[in-house]
Backbone as numpy.savetxt, mean C-alpha at the origin, in Angstrom:
# Nx Ny Nz CAx CAy CAz Cx Cy Cz
-19.91 7.21 5.48 -18.58 6.69 5.72 -18.17 5.67 4.65
-19.10 4.81 4.27 -18.80 3.81 3.24 -18.42 4.48 1.92
-19.07 5.59 1.60 -18.76 6.31 0.37 -17.34 6.88 0.41
-16.93 7.41 1.57 -15.56 7.94 1.73 -14.53 6.83 1.59
-14.82 5.67 2.17 -13.90 4.54 2.10 -13.76 4.04 0.67
-14.87 3.95 -0.03 -14.82 3.53 -1.43 -14.05 4.54 -2.27
-14.24 5.82 -2.01 -13.51 6.85 -2.74 -12.01 6.74 -2.47
-11.62 6.47 -1.23 -10.20 6.31 -0.88 -9.60 5.11 -1.60
-10.32 3.99 -1.62 -9.84 2.80 -2.33 -9.66 3.09 -3.81
-10.64 3.72 -4.39 -10.61 4.04 -5.83 -9.47 4.98 -6.15
-9.28 6.00 -5.32 -8.21 6.99 -5.53 -6.83 6.32 -5.50
-6.60 5.47 -4.53 -5.30 4.83 -4.41 -5.07 3.83 -5.55
-6.11 3.11 -5.93 -6.02 2.17 -7.04 -5.67 2.93 -8.33
-6.36 4.02 -8.58 -6.12 4.82 -9.79 -4.72 5.44 -9.77
-4.25 5.82 -8.62 -2.90 6.39 -8.48 -1.86 5.37 -8.95
-2.00 4.13 -8.51 -1.06 3.07 -8.91 -1.15 2.83 -10.42
-2.35 2.71 -10.94 -2.51 2.45 -12.37 -1.91 3.57 -13.22
-1.96 4.80 -12.72 -1.40 5.93 -13.45 0.13 5.93 -13.37
0.67 5.67 -12.18 2.12 5.71 -12.00 2.81 4.45 -12.50
2.10 3.34 -12.50 2.67 2.05 -12.89 1.79 1.41 -13.97
1.78 1.94 -15.18 0.85 1.44 -16.20 1.06 -0.04 -16.55
2.24 -0.58 -16.29 2.50 -1.99 -16.58 2.20 -2.90 -15.39
1.69 -2.32 -14.31 1.39 -3.12 -13.11 0.31 -4.15 -13.44
0.43 -5.32 -12.82 -0.58 -6.35 -13.01 -1.01 -6.86 -11.64
-2.10 -7.59 -11.64 -2.64 -8.18 -10.41 -2.80 -7.11 -9.31
-3.35 -5.95 -9.70 -3.54 -4.85 -8.75 -4.76 -5.15 -7.87
-4.55 -5.11 -6.57 -5.62 -5.36 -5.60 -5.54 -4.30 -4.52
-6.71 -3.87 -4.04 -6.71 -2.88 -2.96 -7.73 -3.29 -1.90
-7.44 -2.88 -0.67 -8.37 -3.14 0.42 -8.18 -2.08 1.49
-9.19 -1.95 2.31 -9.17 -1.02 3.43 -9.11 -1.83 4.70
-8.17 -1.51 5.59 -8.04 -2.24 6.85 -7.93 -1.26 8.01
-8.27 -1.75 9.18 -8.11 -0.98 10.42 -7.20 -1.76 11.35
-6.22 -1.06 11.90 -5.30 -1.65 12.87 -5.14 -0.64 13.99
-5.50 -1.05 15.20 -5.36 -0.16 16.37 -5.98 1.21 16.12
-7.21 1.24 15.65 -7.96 2.48 15.38 -7.34 3.35 14.30
-6.46 2.80 13.50 -5.91 3.52 12.35 -6.40 2.83 11.09
-6.71 3.61 10.07 -7.20 3.06 8.81 -6.10 3.17 7.76
-5.98 2.11 6.97 -5.00 2.04 5.90 -5.71 1.61 4.62
-5.31 2.19 3.51 -5.64 1.61 2.22 -4.39 0.87 1.79
-4.54 -0.40 1.48 -3.40 -1.22 1.07 -3.62 -1.62 -0.38
-2.64 -1.30 -1.21 -2.68 -1.68 -2.62 -1.48 -2.58 -2.89
-1.74 -3.73 -3.46 -0.66 -4.64 -3.84 -0.69 -4.86 -5.34
0.48 -5.05 -5.92 0.56 -5.30 -7.36 1.90 -5.91 -7.71
1.99 -6.40 -8.94 3.22 -6.95 -9.48 3.72 -6.01 -10.56
5.03 -5.83 -10.60 5.63 -5.02 -11.67 6.95 -5.65 -12.09
7.45 -5.19 -13.21 8.74 -5.65 -13.68 9.82 -4.82 -13.00
10.71 -5.47 -12.29 11.80 -4.79 -11.61 13.10 -4.92 -12.39
14.15 -4.35 -11.87 15.46 -4.38 -12.53 15.95 -5.81 -12.70
15.71 -6.65 -11.68 16.21 -8.03 -11.75 15.08 -9.06 -11.87
13.93 -8.63 -12.39 12.82 -9.56 -12.59 11.55 -9.06 -11.93
10.53 -9.91 -11.87 9.25 -9.50 -11.29 9.36 -9.14 -9.81
8.67 -8.09 -9.43 8.61 -7.65 -8.04 7.16 -7.62 -7.59
6.94 -7.90 -6.31 5.65 -7.66 -5.68 5.81 -6.38 -4.88
4.80 -5.54 -4.96 4.84 -4.24 -4.28 3.60 -4.13 -3.40
3.78 -3.54 -2.24 2.65 -3.23 -1.38 2.79 -1.77 -0.97
1.71 -1.01 -1.18 1.67 0.41 -0.82 0.65 0.57 0.29
1.10 1.11 1.41 0.23 1.42 2.55 -0.03 2.91 2.52
-1.28 3.30 2.34 -1.65 4.72 2.34 -2.35 5.02 3.65
-1.82 6.01 4.38 -2.30 6.30 5.73 -2.63 7.78 5.86
-3.89 8.12 6.07 -4.22 9.51 6.37 -3.91 9.79 7.83
-3.11 10.80 8.06 -2.78 11.22 9.43 -3.01 12.72 9.48
-4.02 13.11 10.24 -4.41 14.52 10.25 -4.88 14.91 8.87
-4.36 16.00 8.36 -4.76 16.45 7.02 -3.78 15.97 5.94
-2.82 15.13 6.31 -1.81 14.63 5.38 -2.09 13.18 5.01
-1.61 12.78 3.83 -1.69 11.39 3.40 -0.27 10.89 3.19
0.09 9.84 3.89 1.41 9.24 3.77 1.28 7.93 3.00
2.25 7.67 2.12 2.30 6.41 1.38 3.63 5.75 1.67
3.56 4.54 2.18 4.75 3.74 2.45 4.78 2.63 1.40
5.80 2.62 0.57 5.90 1.65 -0.51 6.98 0.62 -0.17
6.59 -0.65 -0.19 7.49 -1.75 0.12 7.51 -2.70 -1.07
8.68 -3.19 -1.44 8.75 -4.12 -2.55 9.85 -5.14 -2.32
9.69 -6.27 -2.98 10.68 -7.34 -2.93 10.54 -8.16 -4.20
11.59 -8.86 -4.55 11.51 -9.78 -5.68 10.33 -10.71 -5.42
9.57 -11.00 -6.46 8.34 -11.79 -6.30 8.55 -13.09 -5.52
9.60 -13.86 -5.79 9.78 -15.11 -5.04 10.11 -14.89 -3.55
10.59 -13.70 -3.20 10.99 -13.40 -1.83 9.93 -12.61 -1.05
8.87 -12.17 -1.71 7.92 -11.26 -1.08 7.32 -11.82 0.21
6.91 -13.08 0.19 6.29 -13.68 1.39 7.24 -13.64 2.58
8.51 -13.73 2.31 9.52 -13.70 3.38 9.52 -12.36 4.13
9.22 -11.27 3.42 9.27 -9.93 4.01 7.90 -9.33 4.32
6.85 -10.01 3.95 5.50 -9.46 4.08 5.15 -9.04 5.50
5.49 -9.84 6.49 5.20 -9.47 7.89 6.02 -8.28 8.34
7.24 -8.16 7.86 8.07 -7.01 8.20 7.45 -5.74 7.62
6.99 -5.80 6.37 6.34 -4.65 5.74 5.11 -4.24 6.54
4.30 -5.21 6.94 3.08 -4.92 7.71 3.42 -4.29 9.06
4.47 -4.78 9.69 4.88 -4.22 11.00 5.35 -2.77 10.83
6.13 -2.51 9.81 6.61 -1.14 9.57 5.41 -0.21 9.37
4.44 -0.64 8.58 3.26 0.20 8.34 2.46 0.41 9.63
2.28 -0.65 10.40 1.48 -0.56 11.63 2.13 0.34 12.67
3.44 0.45 12.64 4.15 1.25 13.65 4.63 2.59 13.09
4.24 2.91 11.86 4.63 4.17 11.24 4.13 5.34 12.10
5.02 6.28 12.35 4.66 7.46 13.14 5.32 8.69 12.54
4.64 9.81 12.66 5.19 11.05 12.11 5.75 11.96 13.20
5.54 11.59 14.43 5.94 12.46 15.53 4.78 13.33 16.00
3.72 13.36 15.18 2.54 14.14 15.55 1.32 13.25 15.76
1.47 11.96 15.49 0.33 11.06 15.68 0.49 10.16 16.87
């Protein structure tokens, strides 16, 4: 199980680095909430109006992988962080 979790973390981290080559401060972690597992990747990127903080929640549901991407201007990110976490924790596909 630990090997699968490490592979999931690595895969999501590499996905971000490939799609966002200018991303900085990239961090990833694996969390469990209510018996659901998430890979969470956070990073900083240059946005249209300045630096943005981004958080990507990757959620395997059945045989599918869903990615929920949330972003805000870097100075405002903390203000929305709990809302982003709530959206991810309550994400449903209708089949889960």
